[in-house]
C-alpha positions as CSV (number, residue, x, y, z in Angstrom):
1,X,-4.6,-76.4,-23.1
2,X,-1.5,-76.9,-25.2
3,X,1.2,-74.3,-25.6
4,X,3.0,-73.1,-27.7
5,X,0.6,-73.2,-30.6
6,X,1.5,-73.8,-34.3
7,X,0.4,-70.7,-36.1
8,X,0.3,-69.1,-39.6
9,X,0.5,-65.5,-40.7
10,X,-2.1,-64.0,-43.0
11,X,0.3,-64.0,-45.9
12,X,1.6,-67.6,-45.5
13,X,1.3,-69.2,-49.0
14,X,-1.1,-72.0,-49.6
15,X,1.7,-74.6,-50.2
16,X,3.4,-73.6,-46.9
17,X,0.1,-74.0,-45.0
18,X,-0.4,-77.4,-46.4
19,X,3.2,-78.4,-45.7
20,X,3.0,-77.2,-42.1
21,X,-0.2,-79.0,-41.4
22,X,1.3,-82.3,-42.7
23,X,4.6,-81.8,-41.0
24,X,3.1,-81.2,-37.6
25,X,0.4,-83.8,-38.2
26,X,-2.4,-81.5,-37.0
27,X,-5.9,-81.0,-38.3
28,X,-6.1,-77.2,-38.0
29,X,-3.9,-74.2,-37.5
30,X,-4.6,-70.7,-36.0
31,X,-3.9,-67.6,-38.2
32,X,-2.6,-64.7,-36.1
33,X,-1.8,-61.1,-36.6
34,X,1.8,-59.8,-36.0
35,X,0.6,-58.5,-32.6
36,X,-0.7,-62.0,-31.6
37,X,-4.5,-61.5,-32.1
38,X,-6.3,-64.5,-33.5
39,X,-7.7,-63.8,-36.9
40,X,-9.1,-67.1,-38.0
41,X,-8.4,-70.9,-38.3
42,X,-7.3,-73.0,-41.3
43,X,-8.2,-76.7,-41.2
44,X,-7.3,-79.5,-43.5
45,X,-10.8,-79.6,-45.1
46,X,-10.3,-75.9,-46.1
47,X,-7.5,-77.2,-48.5
48,X,-9.7,-79.8,-50.2
49,X,-11.6,-77.6,-52.7
50,X,-8.3,-76.7,-54.4
51,X,-7.0,-80.3,-54.3
52,X,-10.3,-81.5,-55.8
53,X,-9.8,-79.2,-58.8
54,X,-12.7,-76.9,-58.0
55,X,-10.7,-73.9,-59.0
56,X,-10.8,-75.2,-62.6
57,X,-14.5,-76.0,-62.3
58,X,-15.6,-72.6,-61.2
59,X,-16.5,-71.6,-64.8
60,X,-17.9,-75.0,-65.8
61,X,-20.0,-76.3,-62.9
62,X,-23.6,-75.0,-62.9
63,X,-24.7,-73.4,-59.7
64,X,-21.1,-73.2,-58.3
65,X,-21.3,-69.5,-57.8
66,X,-23.7,-70.0,-54.9
67,X,-21.0,-72.0,-53.1
68,X,-19.0,-68.9,-52.4
69,X,-17.0,-70.3,-49.5
70,X,-15.8,-73.3,-51.5
71,X,-15.0,-71.1,-54.5
72,X,-13.0,-68.7,-52.4
73,X,-11.0,-71.6,-50.9
74,X,-10.5,-73.2,-54.3
75,X,-8.9,-70.0,-55.5
76,X,-7.1,-69.2,-52.3
77,X,-3.3,-68.5,-52.4
78,X,-2.8,-67.4,-48.8
79,X,-3.8,-68.4,-45.2
80,X,-6.0,-65.3,-45.0
81,X,-8.0,-66.5,-48.1
82,X,-8.3,-70.0,-46.7
83,X,-9.2,-69.3,-43.0
84,X,-12.6,-69.4,-41.3
85,X,-13.2,-66.1,-39.5
86,X,-14.2,-65.2,-36.9
87,X,-13.0,-68.4,-35.2
88,X,-14.8,-70.1,-32.4
89,X,-12.8,-69.5,-29.2
90,X,-12.8,-70.1,-25.5
91,X,-11.4,-68.1,-22.6
92,X,-8.5,-69.4,-20.4
93,X,-10.8,-69.5,-17.4
94,X,-13.4,-71.8,-19.1
95,X,-13.9,-75.2,-17.7
96,X,-13.0,-78.5,-19.4
97,X,-16.7,-79.4,-19.5
98,X,-17.5,-76.2,-21.5
99,X,-14.7,-76.8,-23.9
100,X,-15.8,-80.4,-24.5
101,X,-19.4,-79.3,-25.1
102,X,-18.4,-76.6,-27.6
103,X,-16.1,-79.1,-29.5
104,X,-18.8,-81.7,-29.6
105,X,-21.5,-79.3,-30.6
106,X,-19.5,-77.8,-33.4
107,X,-17.8,-81.1,-34.4
108,X,-14.3,-79.6,-34.2
109,X,-11.1,-81.2,-32.8
110,X,-9.3,-78.0,-31.7
111,X,-10.5,-74.9,-29.9
112,X,-8.3,-71.8,-29.7
113,X,-7.9,-70.2,-26.3
114,X,-7.8,-66.4,-26.4
115,X,-7.7,-63.5,-23.9
116,X,-11.1,-61.8,-23.6
117,X,-9.4,-58.4,-23.2
118,X,-6.8,-58.5,-26.0
119,X,-7.9,-61.2,-28.3
120,X,-4.4,-62.7,-28.3
121,X,-3.9,-66.4,-28.7
122,X,-3.0,-68.0,-25.4
123,X,-3.1,-71.7,-26.4
124,X,-5.3,-74.3,-27.9
125,X,-7.5,-77.1,-26.5
126,X,-7.4,-80.4,-28.3
127,X,-9.2,-83.7,-27.8
128,X,-6.0,-85.0,-26.3
129,X,-6.1,-82.2,-23.7
130,X,-9.7,-83.2,-22.8
131,X,-8.8,-86.8,-22.3
132,X,-5.7,-85.9,-20.2
133,X,-7.9,-85.1,-17.2
134,X,-8.7,-88.8,-16.9
135,X,-5.0,-89.5,-16.1
136,X,-5.4,-87.8,-12.7
137,X,-4.6,-90.1,-9.8
138,X,-7.3,-91.3,-7.4
139,X,-5.4,-89.6,-4.6
140,X,-5.4,-86.3,-6.4
141,X,-9.2,-86.5,-7.1
142,X,-9.9,-87.5,-3.5
143,X,-7.9,-84.6,-2.1
144,X,-9.7,-82.1,-4.2
145,X,-13.1,-83.4,-3.2
146,X,-12.2,-83.3,0.5
147,X,-10.6,-79.9,0.4
148,X,-12.9,-78.1,-2.0
149,X,-16.1,-79.9,-2.9
150,X,-17.5,-81.1,0.5
151,X,-17.3,-77.6,2.0
152,X,-19.4,-76.2,-0.8
153,X,-22.3,-78.7,-0.5
154,X,-25.0,-77.4,1.9
155,X,-25.9,-80.1,4.4
156,X,-22.6,-82.1,4.0
157,X,-20.2,-82.0,6.9
158,X,-16.7,-83.2,5.8
159,X,-16.1,-84.5,9.3
160,X,-19.0,-87.1,8.9
161,X,-17.9,-88.2,5.4
162,X,-15.2,-90.5,4.0
163,X,-14.2,-90.3,0.4
164,X,-12.5,-93.0,-1.7
165,X,-11.7,-93.2,-5.4
166,X,-11.0,-96.2,-7.5
167,X,-10.4,-96.0,-11.3
168,X,-12.0,-92.6,-11.3
169,X,-15.2,-93.8,-9.6
170,X,-15.9,-92.0,-6.3
171,X,-17.6,-93.4,-3.2
172,X,-18.7,-91.3,-0.3
173,X,-19.7,-93.1,2.9
174,X,-21.1,-91.5,6.1
175,X,-24.1,-89.3,6.7
176,X,-25.4,-85.9,5.4
177,X,-28.1,-83.8,7.0
178,X,-30.9,-84.4,4.5
179,X,-31.7,-86.5,1.5
180,X,-31.7,-83.5,-0.8
181,X,-28.0,-83.0,0.2
182,X,-27.1,-86.4,-1.4
183,X,-28.2,-85.2,-4.8
184,X,-26.2,-81.9,-4.4
185,X,-23.2,-83.9,-3.4
186,X,-23.3,-86.3,-6.3
187,X,-23.7,-83.4,-8.8
188,X,-20.7,-81.5,-7.3
189,X,-18.5,-84.6,-7.3
190,X,-19.3,-85.6,-10.9
191,X,-18.2,-82.1,-11.9
192,X,-14.7,-82.7,-10.6
193,X,-12.2,-83.2,-13.5
194,X,-11.2,-86.8,-13.9
195,X,-14.3,-88.3,-12.2
196,X,-15.8,-91.2,-14.2
197,X,-18.7,-92.0,-12.0
198,X,-20.3,-92.0,-8.5
199,X,-20.7,-95.4,-6.7
200,X,-21.5,-95.6,-3.0
201,X,-23.7,-92.7,-1.6
202,X,-23.9,-91.5,1.9
203,X,-26.9,-91.9,4.2
204,X,-29.0,-89.0,5.5
205,X,-30.5,-88.0,8.8
206,X,-33.8,-86.5,7.5
207,X,-35.8,-87.4,4.4
208,X,-36.9,-84.0,3.1
209,X,-37.9,-85.2,-0.3
210,X,-41.3,-86.7,0.6
211,X,-44.3,-84.5,-0.5
212,X,-46.0,-82.8,2.4
213,X,-48.9,-84.7,4.0
214,X,-52.1,-82.8,3.5
215,X,-53.7,-81.6,6.7
216,X,-57.4,-82.6,7.0
217,X,-59.9,-81.3,9.6
């Protein structure tokens, strides 16, 4: 995540919100209470209704009253009146994969990180943060797989396996106990941050994936 975070207070005027978003060249900004709790998020699209002149059109456009959110933003004067609340957030302990899934599903470019206990803003995850994991070196990825991943996979003995990484693609040579362990190993390796793909797979001692042969008498 990125820290510190550009924030606004509830009372920040509309013009100051617009100026800060432009000055920092960001798409959205967190609105926080004086004690640090996240109250909501203001994004650039939230400013569009006023810029489009919808505040003037509220009394002229048939059916506009049903569009309460746009009407509120068109008449907004402060960050509190502009913001979306409650904001979608993520905990500091969440994985990069979960953050990426949430951002993709909700079609957002920034995800506030808040403390589950206090609700205080701890940072923010951006698309750039998600892409940063692919800057990890092959040596760093290999070391994590050898030290942490292989020991967790049932049927995979680190002493019988050799890991190599090239351009984020992992190869594991050697032998595992059973064929089913290969699939578990591949899944565990692909979950490592920075891994792009899995190339060479290890062999296995026992093929435990064949269906049982029926016994006939």
